[in-house]
N, C-alpha and C positions, 0 to 999 in steps of 0.2 A: 872294453868289451870282453866278456868272459866266454868260456867254451860253450856255455848254455845259450849264448846269443848267436853262435855260429851253427851252421847246418852241417856241412861236410866240405872241408877245403878241397878244392879241385884245381890243379894248376892250369887246366885248360879253360876254365870258366870262372874266374874269381870275382866277377863284377857284381854278383848278387849274393846276399845272405838270405836265409829262409827264416820266416817268422815261426813262432811256436804253434800257430794255427795255420792250417791249410784250408782254402776255400774249395769245397767240392761243388761241382757244377752238373751233377747227374740230372737234376731237374730242369736245367736250362733248355731253352728251345727257341725256335724262330716263329712260332705261331701264337695267335691270341695275345694275351697279356704277358706271356712269359718274357719277351725281350725287355719290357719295361721293368718287370720284377727283377730280371737278371742285372739290369743296369743299376737298380737301386741296391741290390745285394753287393755288387762290385764296389759301388761308392762307399757302402758301409764297411766293407772289408778293407778298403784302402785307408779309410779314416781310422780303422782299428790297427793299422800297421801290418796287415796280411800281405805277404809277398809271393805266395805260391798258389797257383790255381791247378786243380786236379780235374781231369776229364778222362774219357775213354772212347775208343772208336765205336763201341756198341751202345753207348748211352744215347737213347732216343734214335737209334739207327743212324748215328752220326750227327744228329741235330744239336747235341750238346757242344760238339766241337765247332759247328757252324756258329752257334750263338757266342761261344767264347771268342772266336775270331772276329765276329762283328763288334763285340764289346771292346776288345783290345784295339781294334782299328780306330775307335773313337777317342782313344786316350792320347794325351800329349806325349811326344817322344820320350821325354825324361821320365814320365810316369811309367810308360810301357817298358822302358829299359830296366826299371827296378823290379819287374815282375818275372817270376819263373813259371813256365807252363809245363806241366807233365801230363802225358796221356798214356794210355795202355793199349796193348794189342794181344791177341792170342786166343780169343774166344770167337767161335763161329756159331751163331745162333740158328735155331731151326727156321727154315723158310728163307734164309739169306744166302747169297752167293759170296764167297770169299773175295776180297780185293784181288784184282789181277787174274781172276778166273777166266778161262777161255770162253768165248761166246758159245752159248748153248749149254753151258754147265748147269746141271740141275741144282736147285736150292738144297741146302743141307737138310737132311731128314731129321736129324737130332742135334742137340748141342754137342760140340766137340771142341777140344783144345788143340791149337796149332801154333807151335813156336818154331816151325821150320824156317830156314833162311828165306825161301821164296815168300812165305806168308808174312814174315816180319818186314821185309823190304816193301812188299806191296801195301801192307797195312800202314806203314809209316808214310809212304807217298800219298795215300788217300787221306790220312789224317792231316798232313801238311796242307793239302789242297783245301780241305774243309776249314782249317784254322786260318787260312790265308797268309801263310808264312813259309819261309824256306828252311826254318830250323825250329826244333823243339828242344827245350832244356833237358828233359828227362823222359825216357821211354821205359815203361814198366811192362814186364811180362805178366799178363793178367792172371793166369791160372797155370798149374803144372801140366805140361805136355810130356808125358813119360815116354812117348815114342820118338821124340827128337833129342839126340844127345845135347847136353848143355853146351859143350864146346862148339857145336854147329851154330847154335843160337848166338853165342858170344861172338863168334867170328863174323856173323852177319851184322850184328850191332856195330862191331869195330869197322866194318866196311862203310856203314852209314855214318859213323862218326868221322872217319877219314874224309868222307865226301862233304862234311860240314852240315849234315842234316839233323844231327842230334849230338848232345854233349855227354849225357850221363845215362847209365842203365840202372833200373830198379826192378824189383820183383814183388809180386802181390799174391797173397794166399798160398804161399809155398811152405812146406815143412822146413824145419831148420836144416836138415841134412842137404836138401836140394838148394836152398838159399846159399849155404856154405859152398856148395860146388860151383854155383854161379860166381860167387865172390872170388874163389880160388882161381877159377878158369880165367876170369877177367883180369885179375892181377898178373897171371902168368902170360897171357896172350897180348895184353896191351903194351905198347911201347913205353908208356910212362908208369906202369904199375898201378894204374887207377883201379880201385875196387868198386863194389856196388855203392850207389848213392843212397838208396832207401829200400826198406822192406815195409810193405803195407799189409796189415792184417785187420780183421774185425776185432775190436777191443773196446770194452766199456763195462759199466756196471751190469749190463744185461748179458754180456758175452765175456766171461771172465777166465777163459781157458788158460791163457798165459799166466795170469795172476794165481789162479788156484793150483796150477801145476807146481808152483813154488811154495805157496802157503800151505798146501795140504800134502806135502811130501811125506812119504812113509805112512800114508793113510788110504783106506779103501776108496775114499771120495776123490782121490787125486785124479785129475783129468788125464786120460791116456793119449792126448793129442801128441803126435810125433814131434819130439824136440821142443815141446812147449816150455819146459822149465829152463831150456838152454838159450832159446832164441833171443829174448829181450836183452840179457846181459851180454850175449855175444855181439849183438848190434852195437850196444854201448861201447864195448871194448874195441870194436873195429872201426868206430866212427861212422857207422851206418845209421841214418835216420830211421827210427821206428815210427811209422805213421799208422794211426788208428782210424779205420773207416767205421762209420756208423756209431760214433762214440756217445751220441745222445740217446741212442736206442729209440729213435723216432719220437722223442719227447715223452716217453712213458713215465719218466721220473719227475717231470716238471709240469705235468697236468694236474690240476686240482680235481679231487673226486669227493663226492658226498656219499659214496656207497659204504654202508656200515659193515657189510660182509667183505672186508678187504682181503685181497689176495697178496702174496709176498711183494709183487711189484707195487701195489698200492701202498703197502706198508713202507717200502723203500722211498716212495714218493713223499710220504709223510716225514720221514727222517730227513730227506733232502730239504724239504720246506722248512723244517725246524732249524736245521743247521744254517740254511741260507739266511733266515731271519736273524739268528743270533750273530752271524758274521757280517751282516749287512751286505750280502752279495746276492746276485741273481741265482736262481736254481740251476740254470745252465752252467754258470761258472763253478758251482759246487760239483756238479757231475763231471765236468772236464777237469776241475781241480783235483779230483780223486785220481785221475790218470796222471796229471802233471806232478802229483806228489810222489809218484813212483821214481826210483833212482835210475830210470832208463831214458829220460828225456823224450817221452812219448809226444808225438806231434798229432793232435786230433785233426781229422779231416771233417770239417763241419759242412753239411750239405744243405742247411736251411737257406731259404731265400728271403727270410724276414729280417729286415735291417735291425730291428730291435733285438732279436735273438742273436744276431751276429755281434752286436755291441755287447750283449750280455756274455757271450762266449769269450770275448776278448779279455774279460776279467778273470779268466781261469787261473792265471799265475798268482793273482792277488788272493784268490780263494785257496789255492794250493799252499801258499805261505801261511795262511791262517788256520788251515786244518791241522789238528794235532793227531797223535797216534789214536786216541780214543775216537775222534770223529771218523778217521779213515776206516778203522776196523768196524765201527758201528754201521757205516755205509755198506761195507762188504757183507756183513752179517745180514743186514736188512735185505740186500739184493739177493743173497743166497736163500733166504727164508728159513734157514736153520742155523744153529750156533756152530761155531768152529769146534773141532774135536778137542 
C-alpha cells in the first residue's frame, strides 16, 4: 500500500483508510423514493470501494443524517466498521433554531455561522442522535465563524473527542490562513499532537480558483481568493486530506447538447466527451480524473445518487493515469473559455 492509498494516519483511529472518492449524501432523505435511491447509491459506492460518507446537520434540515443513519443500520457489522462517517456543523439557517437553544428562542432571521463551544457540542449531540450512533469519525467546521476564536472551537472539539463522541476534526470552506490556525491550534492543544484530518473546498472544472491561483501566477487573471495558491500544497505537505465538493459541477460537463451556439461550458463538455471516447472512460471519470491528476491527492465528494454515475466516478484514477499534459491543459482551457496567457 502506498501513501496515495492512505488517507491520514491517526493513532487514535487506525482501523479505517479512506478511499479516493467520498460519497456525498446531501440529497438523501427519508421521504418518498429517496430512501430506496439512497440504499442503491450506498450499494454502488460500497461496490466501488468507497469508504467515506459525507453529510451535514443542515442538509435537508437533518434529514440527510437520518437517512445515513438508517442506511448504516441496515449494514452487516463488518461492512459498517469499514466505513467512516463525517458530518459538519457551524451554519444556522434562516427560520431555524440552533441545537440546544432555550425554549422560546426565536428562529434565526438570517444565515449565520457559529463555531462557539456551545453550538459545536449541541450540534454534535443532535447529529449523533439523527445518525443513530454514539460516535462520528470526523466533524467538520462548515464555514468560518470569525467571531469565535479558533482555540475555543478546538478546545470544544477536544472535549468531545475525550468523551468518545468524535475522532477527528476537519474544516470546510475556510481560507488557508484560518485552516492553518485550526491545524496549529489542534496540534498544540491535543495531547497526541493530532492535526486536522481534512479540508473541504469547492473544486472542479467549473470552480477552478485553487488551480488558477497557481497556474495564473503573476498574471492579472490570477484568482484573488485568500491563500488559494498555498492551500492545496500545504494540505499535501501536512498530510491533510483535500476534499473537493461539487466536483462534477452538477453534470454540466457530462450532459450531451445539440445547441449549435455553444457557450464555454458546452465547449468543455464536448472536449470531455472527445477525451472520454478516446480513452475509453466515462465522462464523469474524465472530469474527476482532471482533479486526481493534480499532485495534491484531491478527494472528490460525489453527491450523485445514480448507481451508474457512481460506478463511472469510481474510474477516476484510471482516467487520471491516462490523461497526459495536453489533455489536462485542454480541459482547463475549455472550462475557462479563453486561452492561457
